[in-house]
Backbone as a chain_set.jsonl record, in Angstrom:
{"seq": "MPTHRTRCGTALAAAAVTAVLVLSAGAPARAQGGPGTADTTPPVKTDASASGLRLRPGAKLAPGRVLDIKSVVETDGGNERREDTNVDVTFALQAEVLFDKDSAHLGGAATDRIRVIAEEARKQHAAKLRIFGFTDNLGSADHGVALSKDRANAVQRQLAQDLGSSAVAYEIRGYGEDYPIADNATEDGRRKNRRVEVSFPRGKG", "coords": {"N": [[-9.59, 26.23, -16.938], [-11.049, 26.363, -13.753], [-9.581, 25.002, -10.778], [-9.905, 23.25, -7.652], [-8.913, 22.715, -4.316], [-9.642, 21.304, -1.215], [-9.077, 21.096, 2.222], [-9.636, 19.323, 5.203], [-9.506, 18.893, 8.667], [-10.537, 16.236, 10.611], [-12.342, 14.79, 13.308], [-13.925, 11.878, 14.046], [-16.932, 11.325, 15.658], [-19.762, 10.401, 17.64], [-21.123, 12.673, 18.243], [-20.329, 14.676, 16.474], [-19.525, 15.287, 13.128], [-17.304, 16.546, 10.843], [-17.071, 18.15, 7.805], [-15.892, 19.593, 4.762], [-17.082, 21.322, 2.046], [-17.122, 23.203, -0.895], [-19.232, 24.962, -3.011], [-19.583, 25.432, -6.5], [-20.955, 26.635, -9.427], [-22.945, 24.668, -9.332], [-21.645, 22.429, -8.499], [-19.245, 20.674, -6.376], [-16.474, 22.658, -5.508], [-13.291, 24.425, -5.439], [-11.44, 25.25, -2.399], [-9.371, 27.262, -0.3], [-5.93, 27.353, -1.378], [-4.022, 25.498, -3.868], [-3.628, 23.509, -6.857], [-1.22, 20.876, -6.603], [0.133, 21.856, -4.435], [1.311, 20.737, -1.627], [-0.067, 20.25, 1.547], [0.936, 19.899, 4.712], [-0.121, 20.153, 7.221], [-0.985, 19.014, 10.438], [-3.821, 16.972, 11.461], [-6.715, 18.351, 13.204], [-6.477, 18.428, 16.717], [-8.078, 16.373, 19.15], [-9.931, 15.895, 22.194], [-9.903, 12.879, 23.527], [-11.067, 12.05, 25.857], [-13.192, 13.675, 26.341], [-16.383, 14.437, 27.676], [-18.581, 14.975, 26.087], [-18.376, 13.424, 23.794], [-19.703, 10.995, 24.04], [-19.132, 8.226, 23.742], [-19.573, 4.684, 23.397], [-19.27, 2.303, 26.066], [-15.927, 1.168, 26.46], [-15.254, 1.844, 23.875], [-13.008, 3.517, 21.603], [-11.749, 6.65, 20.459], [-11.079, 7.2, 17.064], [-7.934, 7.923, 15.488], [-7.329, 11.28, 14.367], [-7.532, 12.424, 10.961], [-6.426, 13.68, 7.782], [-8.631, 14.531, 5.23], [-8.951, 13.971, 1.763], [-10.581, 16.023, -0.202], [-12.71, 15.878, -2.922], [-12.899, 17.893, -5.826], [-15.297, 19.082, -8.091], [-16.074, 20.344, -11.219], [-18.343, 21.485, -13.503], [-18.868, 22.275, -16.924], [-20.217, 23.956, -19.872], [-23.009, 23.299, -19.77], [-22.954, 20.885, -18.434], [-21.8, 19.138, -20.26], [-19.144, 18.765, -20.147], [-16.953, 17.694, -17.615], [-14.768, 18.253, -14.929], [-12.742, 16.727, -12.549], [-10.94, 17.075, -9.63], [-8.457, 15.934, -7.415], [-6.071, 15.64, -4.715], [-4.499, 13.726, -5.814], [-5.256, 12.829, -8.445], [-6.263, 13.984, -11.74], [-9.218, 14.23, -13.533], [-11.006, 14.17, -16.513], [-14.194, 14.288, -17.921], [-16.031, 13.721, -20.797], [-19.062, 14.21, -22.471], [-20.581, 11.876, -24.699], [-22.009, 12.9, -26.866], [-20.766, 15.269, -27.417], [-18.407, 14.498, -28.526], [-18.854, 12.501, -30.466], [-20.906, 11.295, -33.277], [-24.271, 9.916, -33.121], [-24.199, 6.588, -31.982], [-21.684, 6.185, -32.986], [-18.091, 5.923, -33.402], [-16.401, 7.742, -34.449], [-14.592, 10.705, -34.261], [-16.044, 13.9, -33.874], [-16.287, 17.298, -35.247], [-16.02, 19.2, -33.075], [-14.651, 17.803, -31.233], [-11.829, 17.609, -31.322], [-10.75, 20.035, -30.399], [-11.567, 20.0, -27.706], [-10.314, 17.724, -26.728], [-7.692, 18.487, -27.091], [-7.369, 20.371, -25.076], [-7.362, 18.718, -22.833], [-5.035, 17.28, -23.366], [-3.12, 19.327, -23.131], [-3.317, 19.89, -20.387], [-2.496, 17.429, -19.315], [0.138, 17.435, -20.179], [1.033, 19.676, -18.789], [0.886, 18.647, -16.186], [2.853, 16.789, -16.317], [2.246, 14.152, -16.944], [2.781, 10.733, -17.086], [1.291, 8.556, -17.595], [-1.855, 7.837, -18.947], [-5.257, 7.211, -18.341], [-7.923, 6.001, -20.116], [-11.222, 5.716, -20.357], [-14.214, 4.326, -21.632], [-17.795, 4.711, -21.671], [-21.234, 3.739, -21.852], [-24.856, 4.177, -22.188], [-27.673, 2.177, -21.049], [-29.064, 1.224, -23.198], [-29.735, -0.93, -25.975], [-27.75, -3.896, -26.7], [-25.649, -5.406, -24.186], [-23.156, -6.297, -25.024], [-22.753, -4.804, -27.341], [-22.602, -2.263, -26.242], [-20.241, -2.441, -24.733], [-18.346, -2.854, -26.783], [-18.698, -0.488, -28.333], [-18.068, 1.489, -26.478], [-15.371, 0.922, -25.984], [-14.267, 1.331, -28.54], [-14.676, 4.052, -28.745], [-13.141, 5.048, -26.688], [-10.624, 4.31, -27.667], [-10.526, 5.978, -29.891], [-10.366, 8.515, -28.733], [-7.934, 8.219, -27.415], [-6.139, 8.018, -29.602], [-6.268, 10.584, -30.639], [-5.306, 12.03, -28.463], [-2.7, 11.025, -28.318], [-1.719, 12.046, -30.675], [-1.849, 14.783, -30.174], [-0.107, 14.976, -28.014], [2.251, 14.32, -29.146], [5.583, 13.257, -29.393], [5.841, 12.624, -26.758], [6.715, 10.593, -23.943], [4.407, 8.585, -23.065], [2.312, 6.329, -21.413], [-0.626, 4.398, -22.087], [-3.756, 3.401, -20.755], [-6.483, 1.732, -21.766], [-9.929, 1.22, -21.775], [-13.16, -0.24, -22.237], [-16.195, 0.072, -20.81], [-18.869, -0.156, -21.294], [-22.233, -0.24, -20.255], [-21.701, -0.391, -17.553], [-20.986, 1.091, -14.334], [-22.628, 3.552, -14.16], [-23.254, 7.077, -13.869], [-25.562, 8.402, -13.551], [-29.198, 8.222, -13.607], [-30.373, 5.708, -15.663], [-32.985, 5.585, -16.394], [-34.067, 7.867, -17.449], [-33.785, 10.132, -20.253], [-32.046, 12.266, -19.94], [-30.394, 11.282, -17.873], [-29.283, 9.047, -19.216], [-27.883, 10.356, -21.194], [-25.856, 11.571, -19.685], [-24.506, 9.332, -18.86], [-23.407, 8.329, -21.15], [-20.297, 8.626, -22.042], [-16.771, 9.606, -22.146], [-13.997, 9.133, -20.156], [-11.005, 10.67, -19.103], [-8.143, 10.268, -17.292], [-5.378, 11.089, -15.085], [-2.362, 11.046, -13.093], [-1.82, 13.655, -10.724], [0.65, 16.098, -11.081], [3.685, 16.616, -9.237], [4.961, 19.278, -7.308]], "CA": [[-10.722, 25.784, -16.113], [-10.597, 26.45, -12.356], [-9.463, 23.784, -9.988], [-10.026, 23.549, -6.265], [-8.579, 21.746, -3.312], [-10.117, 21.596, 0.089], [-8.522, 20.242, 3.253], [-10.312, 19.472, 6.483], [-9.103, 17.909, 9.658], [-11.788, 15.774, 11.229], [-12.362, 13.732, 14.312], [-15.223, 11.311, 13.946], [-17.554, 10.995, 16.917], [-21.229, 10.353, 17.502], [-21.709, 13.99, 18.394], [-19.972, 15.643, 15.472], [-18.735, 14.899, 11.962], [-17.051, 17.762, 10.15], [-16.561, 18.029, 6.409], [-15.886, 20.895, 4.091], [-17.326, 21.321, 0.604], [-17.448, 24.519, -1.409], [-19.979, 24.706, -4.233], [-19.434, 26.394, -7.563], [-21.646, 26.247, -10.669], [-23.755, 23.493, -9.129], [-20.802, 21.27, -8.212], [-18.196, 21.015, -5.451], [-15.378, 23.43, -6.098], [-12.103, 24.518, -4.576], [-11.319, 26.227, -1.329], [-8.046, 27.846, -0.307], [-4.876, 26.49, -1.823], [-4.007, 25.305, -5.296], [-3.165, 22.171, -7.22], [0.199, 20.614, -6.522], [0.732, 22.43, -3.223], [1.039, 19.787, -0.514], [-0.266, 20.871, 2.869], [1.227, 18.834, 5.659], [-0.632, 20.538, 8.529], [-1.6, 17.851, 11.04], [-5.274, 17.113, 11.759], [-7.098, 19.042, 14.43], [-6.399, 17.528, 17.895], [-9.301, 16.282, 19.897], [-9.818, 15.289, 23.522], [-10.642, 11.58, 23.493], [-11.797, 11.789, 27.126], [-14.262, 14.668, 26.525], [-17.664, 13.78, 27.979], [-19.538, 15.225, 25.034], [-18.269, 12.485, 22.755], [-20.696, 9.975, 24.274], [-18.714, 6.907, 23.18], [-20.061, 3.543, 24.135], [-18.251, 1.764, 26.986], [-14.881, 0.43, 25.816], [-14.915, 2.353, 22.549], [-11.994, 4.508, 21.55], [-11.828, 7.601, 19.332], [-10.083, 6.931, 16.04], [-7.011, 9.036, 15.247], [-7.745, 12.27, 13.356], [-6.818, 12.307, 9.701], [-6.746, 14.696, 6.786], [-9.367, 14.008, 4.134], [-8.775, 14.546, 0.416], [-11.929, 16.315, -0.707], [-12.733, 15.963, -4.368], [-13.528, 19.061, -6.472], [-15.932, 18.748, -9.394], [-16.508, 21.54, -11.894], [-18.967, 21.181, -14.779], [-19.016, 23.422, -17.858], [-21.013, 23.698, -21.113], [-24.261, 22.652, -19.432], [-22.731, 19.476, -18.0], [-21.206, 18.325, -21.289], [-17.744, 18.511, -19.759], [-16.757, 17.729, -16.16], [-13.425, 18.037, -14.439], [-12.649, 16.377, -11.151], [-9.546, 17.227, -9.101], [-8.102, 15.625, -6.023], [-4.632, 15.808, -4.535], [-3.852, 12.614, -6.43], [-5.554, 12.675, -9.838], [-7.103, 14.88, -12.514], [-10.086, 13.468, -14.369], [-11.898, 14.869, -17.406], [-15.289, 13.453, -18.494], [-16.71, 14.395, -21.885], [-20.232, 13.51, -22.924], [-20.364, 11.274, -25.998], [-22.595, 13.76, -27.884], [-19.784, 16.317, -27.722], [-17.286, 13.893, -29.277], [-19.213, 11.568, -31.522], [-22.297, 11.201, -33.707], [-24.97, 8.81, -32.447], [-23.782, 5.232, -32.222], [-20.443, 6.19, -33.773], [-16.831, 6.093, -32.712], [-15.613, 8.698, -35.213], [-14.599, 11.975, -33.612], [-16.663, 14.988, -34.605], [-15.527, 18.541, -35.432], [-15.718, 19.871, -31.835], [-13.961, 16.889, -30.352], [-10.378, 17.807, -31.311], [-10.43, 21.177, -29.517], [-11.764, 19.625, -26.317], [-9.274, 16.761, -26.373], [-6.447, 19.231, -26.999], [-7.295, 20.997, -23.712], [-6.965, 17.626, -21.916], [-3.613, 17.0, -23.643], [-2.338, 20.435, -22.563], [-3.314, 19.71, -18.957], [-1.673, 16.274, -19.085], [1.513, 17.9, -20.384], [1.321, 20.531, -17.647], [1.05, 17.796, -15.019], [3.921, 15.833, -16.593], [1.629, 12.837, -16.818], [3.456, 9.651, -17.825], [0.29, 7.521, -17.881], [-3.22, 8.31, -19.072], [-6.285, 6.198, -18.368], [-9.016, 6.451, -20.995], [-12.307, 4.744, -20.178], [-15.435, 4.66, -22.299], [-19.019, 4.24, -21.058], [-22.47, 3.965, -22.582], [-26.062, 3.961, -21.418], [-28.074, 0.774, -21.014], [-29.851, 0.899, -24.366], [-29.058, -1.895, -26.832], [-27.18, -5.043, -26.017], [-24.503, -5.122, -23.361], [-21.943, -6.517, -25.826], [-22.618, -3.628, -28.261], [-22.153, -1.145, -25.43], [-18.817, -2.639, -24.434], [-17.546, -2.635, -28.002], [-18.751, 0.933, -28.709], [-17.324, 2.32, -25.465], [-13.946, 0.692, -26.203], [-13.889, 2.03, -29.757], [-14.663, 5.513, -28.476], [-11.928, 5.306, -25.847], [-9.503, 4.217, -28.581], [-10.527, 7.184, -30.759], [-9.883, 9.608, -27.904], [-6.502, 7.929, -27.185], [-5.362, 8.321, -30.795], [-6.167, 12.018, -30.742], [-4.419, 12.482, -27.379], [-1.33, 10.705, -28.699], [-1.333, 12.982, -31.722], [-1.63, 16.103, -29.535], [1.066, 14.902, -27.119], [3.41, 14.134, -29.958], [6.547, 12.235, -29.026], [5.933, 12.438, -25.319], [6.708, 9.213, -23.465], [3.201, 8.447, -22.297], [1.642, 5.031, -21.492], [-2.053, 4.52, -22.081], [-4.598, 2.32, -20.34], [-7.725, 1.983, -22.47], [-10.977, 0.237, -21.437], [-14.545, 0.031, -22.569], [-17.003, -0.522, -19.725], [-20.269, -0.25, -21.669], [-23.204, 0.389, -19.328], [-21.259, -0.471, -16.183], [-20.552, 2.303, -13.651], [-23.377, 4.786, -14.532], [-23.205, 8.203, -12.966], [-26.896, 8.968, -13.508], [-30.259, 7.246, -13.75], [-30.645, 5.344, -17.03], [-34.432, 5.58, -16.659], [-34.398, 9.082, -18.143], [-32.86, 10.483, -21.354], [-30.978, 13.132, -19.391], [-29.503, 10.381, -17.187], [-28.575, 8.241, -20.214], [-26.889, 11.255, -21.849], [-24.698, 11.728, -18.806], [-23.753, 8.06, -18.781], [-22.629, 8.149, -22.407], [-19.163, 9.535, -21.822], [-15.376, 9.11, -22.114], [-13.23, 9.759, -19.052], [-9.547, 10.667, -19.207], [-7.562, 10.62, -15.972], [-3.967, 10.947, -14.969], [-1.883, 11.487, -11.831], [-1.457, 15.052, -10.591], [2.112, 16.303, -10.99], [4.213, 17.112, -7.95], [5.753, 20.484, -7.429]], "C": [[-10.249, 25.789, -14.669], [-10.511, 25.117, -11.689], [-9.449, 24.126, -8.517], [-9.532, 22.391, -5.424], [-9.083, 22.184, -1.964], [-9.546, 20.632, 1.077], [-9.374, 20.399, 4.495], [-9.766, 18.415, 7.447], [-10.344, 17.5, 10.385], [-11.527, 14.793, 12.329], [-13.76, 13.181, 14.301], [-15.722, 10.918, 15.346], [-19.073, 10.995, 16.72], [-21.803, 11.741, 17.526], [-21.429, 14.922, 17.228], [-19.168, 14.99, 14.357], [-18.563, 16.137, 11.129], [-16.545, 17.481, 8.79], [-16.657, 19.395, 5.771], [-16.109, 20.673, 2.599], [-17.67, 22.729, 0.222], [-18.079, 24.315, -2.738], [-19.726, 25.826, -5.201], [-20.124, 25.842, -8.811], [-22.364, 24.923, -10.498], [-22.945, 22.26, -8.762], [-19.784, 21.631, -7.154], [-17.041, 21.688, -6.149], [-14.244, 23.635, -5.098], [-12.256, 25.502, -3.42], [-9.943, 26.835, -1.417], [-6.985, 26.845, -0.741], [-4.938, 26.308, -3.316], [-3.427, 23.949, -5.617], [-1.648, 22.041, -7.082], [0.894, 21.177, -5.327], [0.366, 21.518, -2.041], [0.957, 20.526, 0.789], [-0.104, 19.742, 3.905], [0.77, 19.198, 7.076], [-1.309, 19.332, 9.177], [-3.075, 18.052, 11.294], [-5.521, 17.84, 13.065], [-7.052, 18.026, 15.58], [-7.706, 17.544, 18.612], [-9.024, 15.637, 21.269], [-10.622, 14.01, 23.562], [-11.395, 11.317, 24.812], [-12.945, 12.801, 27.333], [-15.613, 13.975, 26.71], [-18.672, 13.936, 26.867], [-19.464, 14.226, 23.863], [-19.298, 11.339, 22.852], [-20.331, 8.671, 23.606], [-19.286, 5.79, 24.035], [-18.965, 2.976, 25.029], [-17.208, 0.897, 26.227], [-14.471, 0.917, 24.476], [-13.811, 3.397, 22.642], [-12.148, 5.39, 20.285], [-10.746, 7.307, 18.313], [-9.167, 8.15, 15.886], [-7.553, 9.994, 14.175], [-6.941, 12.081, 12.09], [-7.277, 13.372, 8.729], [-7.479, 14.026, 5.615], [-9.056, 14.713, 2.841], [-10.115, 14.767, -0.201], [-11.871, 16.549, -2.199], [-13.456, 17.226, -4.818], [-14.089, 18.647, -7.818], [-16.455, 20.053, -9.978], [-17.089, 21.123, -13.251], [-19.077, 22.468, -15.623], [-19.854, 22.98, -19.071], [-22.277, 22.884, -20.767], [-24.095, 21.221, -19.02], [-22.093, 18.615, -19.032], [-19.751, 17.948, -21.015], [-17.64, 18.633, -18.224], [-15.312, 17.487, -15.856], [-13.423, 17.748, -12.961], [-11.172, 16.453, -10.725], [-9.476, 16.714, -7.669], [-6.629, 15.897, -5.866], [-3.835, 14.755, -5.3], [-3.998, 12.616, -7.928], [-6.312, 13.863, -10.403], [-7.89, 14.014, -13.476], [-10.959, 14.369, -15.217], [-12.932, 13.878, -17.917], [-15.976, 14.275, -19.56], [-17.894, 13.556, -22.335], [-20.045, 13.023, -24.39], [-20.908, 12.19, -27.106], [-21.635, 14.891, -28.314], [-18.692, 15.762, -28.656], [-17.713, 13.156, -30.509], [-20.669, 11.764, -32.019], [-22.939, 10.002, -33.002], [-24.475, 7.463, -32.924], [-22.509, 5.162, -33.103], [-19.229, 6.357, -32.876], [-15.868, 6.986, -33.461], [-15.753, 10.102, -34.574], [-15.207, 13.049, -34.499], [-15.796, 16.216, -34.608], [-15.14, 19.169, -34.101], [-14.833, 19.077, -30.898], [-12.461, 17.239, -30.202], [-9.966, 18.947, -30.366], [-10.54, 20.758, -28.053], [-10.703, 18.654, -25.87], [-7.924, 17.456, -26.275], [-6.289, 19.9, -25.625], [-6.844, 19.937, -22.697], [-5.474, 17.315, -22.12], [-2.711, 18.082, -23.03], [-2.245, 20.28, -21.045], [-2.424, 18.51, -18.568], [-0.19, 16.645, -19.202], [1.942, 18.783, -19.195], [1.618, 19.744, -16.381], [2.157, 16.785, -15.179], [3.434, 14.373, -16.408], [2.359, 11.798, -17.708], [2.496, 8.503, -18.178], [-1.098, 8.123, -17.904], [-4.171, 7.123, -19.088], [-7.471, 6.757, -19.126], [-10.063, 5.398, -20.984], [-13.553, 5.199, -20.865], [-16.644, 4.003, -21.611], [-20.199, 4.544, -21.927], [-23.663, 3.954, -21.644], [-26.483, 2.514, -21.511], [-28.965, 0.356, -22.147], [-29.062, -0.045, -25.295], [-28.458, -2.977, -26.039], [-25.942, -4.633, -25.21], [-23.21, -5.29, -24.17], [-21.679, -5.332, -26.773], [-22.067, -2.442, -27.474], [-20.702, -1.235, -25.075], [-17.958, -2.338, -25.6], [-17.504, -1.169, -28.399], [-17.961, 1.776, -27.755], [-15.804, 2.128, -25.628], [-13.454, 1.387, -27.457], [-13.801, 3.537, -29.553], [-13.478, 5.878, -27.612], [-10.672, 5.269, -26.74], [-9.393, 5.471, -29.443], [-9.968, 8.384, -29.989], [-8.366, 9.433, -27.659], [-5.678, 8.354, -28.416], [-5.219, 9.823, -30.958], [-5.23, 12.572, -29.68], [-2.956, 12.217, -27.771], [-0.82, 11.642, -29.793], [-1.037, 14.349, -31.141], [-0.385, 16.12, -28.67], [2.363, 14.639, -27.876], [4.293, 12.979, -29.499], [6.734, 12.003, -27.553], [5.852, 10.999, -24.946], [5.543, 8.989, -22.508], [2.634, 7.022, -22.511], [0.148, 5.219, -21.378], [-2.735, 3.225, -21.6], [-5.991, 2.603, -20.883], [-8.719, 0.851, -22.146], [-12.322, 0.729, -21.871], [-15.461, -0.705, -21.567], [-18.503, -0.652, -20.075], [-21.172, 0.439, -20.653], [-22.82, 0.276, -17.848], [-20.865, 0.937, -15.637], [-21.301, 3.581, -14.143], [-23.207, 5.84, -13.468], [-24.532, 8.915, -12.787], [-27.892, 7.86, -13.749], [-30.514, 6.958, -15.225], [-32.15, 5.317, -17.372], [-34.903, 6.835, -17.404], [-33.377, 9.388, -19.259], [-31.743, 11.372, -20.86], [-29.95, 12.277, -18.649], [-28.658, 9.575, -18.176], [-27.515, 9.106, -20.917], [-25.65, 11.431, -20.99], [-23.863, 10.439, -18.742], [-22.983, 7.751, -20.047], [-21.463, 9.116, -22.408], [-17.825, 8.809, -22.018], [-14.641, 9.873, -21.036], [-11.742, 9.586, -19.285], [-8.978, 11.089, -17.866], [-6.083, 10.369, -15.987], [-3.524, 11.501, -13.616], [-1.568, 13.002, -11.85], [0.04, 15.165, -10.409], [2.476, 16.848, -9.607], [5.071, 18.35, -8.199], [4.944, 21.669, -7.906]], "O": [[-9.168, 25.278, -14.374], [-11.277, 24.203, -11.993], [-9.01, 25.219, -8.16], [-9.712, 21.227, -5.781], [-8.952, 23.356, -1.613], [-9.523, 19.431, 0.805], [-9.797, 21.511, 4.811], [-9.593, 17.245, 7.107], [-11.147, 18.359, 10.749], [-10.561, 14.032, 12.267], [-14.712, 13.929, 14.525], [-15.013, 10.263, 16.109], [-19.583, 11.534, 15.738], [-22.842, 11.997, 16.916], [-22.189, 15.862, 16.996], [-18.238, 14.228, 14.619], [-19.556, 16.745, 10.729], [-15.66, 16.642, 8.622], [-17.429, 20.247, 6.212], [-15.381, 19.905, 1.97], [-18.428, 23.397, 0.925], [-17.543, 23.567, -3.555], [-19.657, 26.997, -4.827], [-19.888, 24.697, -9.196], [-22.393, 24.121, -11.431], [-23.489, 21.157, -8.714], [-19.464, 22.813, -7.024], [-16.678, 21.317, -7.265], [-14.266, 23.055, -4.012], [-13.063, 26.431, -3.453], [-9.385, 26.921, -2.511], [-7.117, 25.643, -0.507], [-5.8, 26.887, -3.978], [-2.808, 23.309, -4.766], [-0.897, 22.963, -7.4], [2.106, 21.018, -5.181], [-0.757, 21.548, -1.539], [1.822, 21.343, 1.103], [-0.883, 18.79, 3.959], [1.242, 18.595, 8.04], [-2.131, 18.681, 8.533], [-3.543, 19.19, 11.34], [-4.641, 17.929, 13.921], [-7.529, 16.901, 15.436], [-8.378, 18.572, 18.69], [-8.028, 14.94, 21.463], [-11.852, 14.032, 23.624], [-12.267, 10.45, 24.862], [-13.596, 12.788, 28.378], [-15.941, 13.038, 25.982], [-19.552, 13.087, 26.721], [-20.373, 14.179, 23.034], [-19.704, 10.788, 21.829], [-21.181, 8.066, 22.952], [-19.459, 5.939, 25.244], [-17.79, 3.183, 24.726], [-17.574, 0.012, 25.454], [-13.449, 0.478, 23.949], [-13.694, 4.087, 23.655], [-12.6, 4.946, 19.229], [-9.581, 7.175, 18.689], [-9.589, 9.28, 16.13], [-8.161, 9.559, 13.197], [-5.797, 11.628, 12.137], [-8.383, 13.9, 8.843], [-6.981, 13.043, 5.068], [-8.91, 15.936, 2.821], [-10.744, 13.823, -0.679], [-11.06, 17.342, -2.677], [-14.494, 17.589, -4.265], [-13.432, 17.947, -8.59], [-17.191, 20.785, -9.316], [-16.407, 20.485, -14.052], [-19.335, 23.561, -15.117], [-20.146, 21.798, -19.255], [-22.563, 21.882, -21.423], [-24.997, 20.409, -19.228], [-21.841, 17.442, -18.756], [-19.212, 16.981, -21.553], [-18.178, 19.567, -17.629], [-14.684, 16.613, -16.454], [-14.055, 18.472, -12.192], [-10.288, 15.94, -11.411], [-10.325, 17.022, -6.833], [-5.989, 16.35, -6.815], [-2.616, 14.878, -5.422], [-3.013, 12.431, -8.643], [-6.918, 14.644, -9.669], [-7.321, 13.164, -14.162], [-11.604, 15.267, -14.676], [-12.591, 12.76, -18.303], [-16.449, 15.381, -19.296], [-17.767, 12.352, -22.554], [-19.419, 13.706, -25.2], [-20.319, 12.249, -28.185], [-21.705, 15.389, -29.438], [-18.134, 16.494, -29.472], [-17.003, 13.178, -31.514], [-21.524, 12.304, -31.316], [-22.258, 9.188, -32.377], [-24.347, 7.225, -34.125], [-22.305, 4.207, -33.853], [-19.319, 6.859, -31.755], [-14.672, 7.007, -33.17], [-16.858, 10.608, -34.377], [-14.938, 13.116, -35.698], [-14.699, 16.209, -34.05], [-14.011, 19.645, -33.983], [-14.329, 19.597, -29.903], [-11.905, 17.174, -29.106], [-8.98, 18.843, -29.636], [-9.688, 21.124, -27.243], [-10.228, 18.744, -24.738], [-7.089, 17.061, -25.461], [-5.183, 19.974, -25.091], [-6.042, 20.225, -21.809], [-4.743, 17.111, -21.151], [-1.658, 17.771, -22.474], [-1.182, 20.521, -20.475], [-1.681, 18.586, -17.589], [0.63, 16.203, -18.397], [3.05, 18.656, -18.673], [2.49, 20.118, -15.597], [2.391, 15.988, -14.271], [4.104, 13.524, -15.819], [2.516, 11.989, -18.914], [2.836, 7.605, -18.949], [-1.479, 8.844, -16.982], [-3.917, 6.134, -19.776], [-7.964, 7.843, -18.824], [-9.866, 4.308, -21.521], [-13.941, 6.357, -20.713], [-16.545, 2.91, -21.053], [-20.175, 5.52, -22.678], [-23.507, 3.747, -20.441], [-25.717, 1.689, -22.009], [-29.566, -0.718, -22.108], [-27.838, 0.055, -25.375], [-28.617, -3.013, -24.819], [-25.281, -3.642, -25.52], [-22.275, -4.505, -24.013], [-20.536, -4.921, -26.972], [-21.196, -1.712, -27.948], [-19.989, -0.232, -25.104], [-16.946, -1.65, -25.47], [-16.45, -0.643, -28.755], [-17.251, 2.689, -28.175], [-15.04, 3.072, -25.43], [-12.367, 1.965, -27.466], [-12.943, 4.204, -30.132], [-12.876, 6.934, -27.804], [-9.771, 6.095, -26.585], [-8.293, 5.964, -29.694], [-9.191, 9.17, -30.531], [-7.617, 10.408, -27.698], [-4.631, 8.984, -28.268], [-4.161, 10.298, -31.371], [-4.446, 13.48, -29.956], [-2.088, 13.07, -27.581], [0.362, 11.986, -29.83], [-0.086, 15.01, -31.557], [0.314, 17.13, -28.588], [3.449, 14.727, -27.303], [3.816, 11.871, -29.251], [7.645, 11.292, -27.128], [5.061, 10.241, -25.508], [5.671, 9.178, -21.299], [2.494, 6.571, -23.648], [-0.311, 6.101, -20.654], [-2.349, 2.12, -21.98], [-6.615, 3.596, -20.509], [-8.376, -0.328, -22.236], [-12.606, 1.927, -21.879], [-15.482, -1.934, -21.505], [-19.296, -1.171, -19.289], [-20.906, 1.568, -20.241], [-23.532, 0.787, -16.984], [-20.471, 1.826, -16.392], [-20.659, 4.57, -14.498], [-23.035, 5.523, -12.291], [-24.656, 9.869, -12.019], [-27.528, 6.723, -14.049], [-30.843, 7.878, -15.974], [-32.524, 5.054, -18.515], [-36.015, 6.861, -17.931], [-32.233, 8.938, -19.194], [-30.606, 11.248, -21.314], [-28.75, 12.519, -18.779], [-27.449, 9.438, -17.99], [-26.406, 8.649, -21.196], [-24.529, 11.44, -21.498], [-22.643, 10.49, -18.586], [-22.012, 6.993, -20.02], [-21.622, 10.292, -22.738], [-17.76, 7.58, -22.051], [-14.657, 11.103, -21.004], [-11.273, 8.498, -19.62], [-9.306, 12.163, -17.363], [-5.575, 9.564, -16.768], [-4.221, 12.335, -13.039], [-1.114, 13.542, -12.859], [0.633, 14.396, -9.653], [1.656, 17.459, -8.92], [5.806, 18.434, -9.183], [5.484, 22.765, -8.057]]}, "num_chains": 1, "name": "protein.A"}
C-alpha cells in the first residue's frame, strides 16, 4: 500500500497561509520523499518587517516551523484506511470486513487483512501496538463499549499470533460510539464509525 509524506515550511500571517496536500484516490496522499527519511531542512525564512504582512500594532510574526502533514489512503471502497505521519502508522478496518453483525468473532477475510498490518508492524520494528475499537451510536452505550473492546481484543489476538514471539506490548481499548469519524445520522456514516484501528510508531532509519 503506498505511503506518502509531505513537508511544508510555513510562516503564518494574515496575508498568507501556506499548506501542502496531495490527493490520491479521494484522500490526502504522499508527496516527494518516503517513510522513515527524516528531512531536517529548516523552514522557509520570512521577513518579519515586510509591509505586506499587515500585522496589528505590537504583534510579532511567529517563528516558522515545519508541519507534519498526514497522509490518508483508502482502499476497497473505504473499507480499509491507512494514515501515515512522520511519527505513526495507523490502519483502520471497517467492522463489516472483520466481523459479522454484532459479533466479535473474526470472519474469513479478517486474517489476511490483519496479517498485512502485522507485516507492516514488523517492518517498522514496532515494540508497541495500540488497538482501539469503535462502534456507531445504535444500541446502548454500554453495549457499544463492550462490543468495541471485544473486537479490539480479537484483533490483538490475531496480531499476536501473526507476530509470533516478537516482544510487542499491546494497548487495547474499546471506545464504543465515542470519537466518530462520520455522521451517525446515515447508514454510510455509521458503517464508517464501526471500525478497529491499529497504530504503532514509525520506525527510524
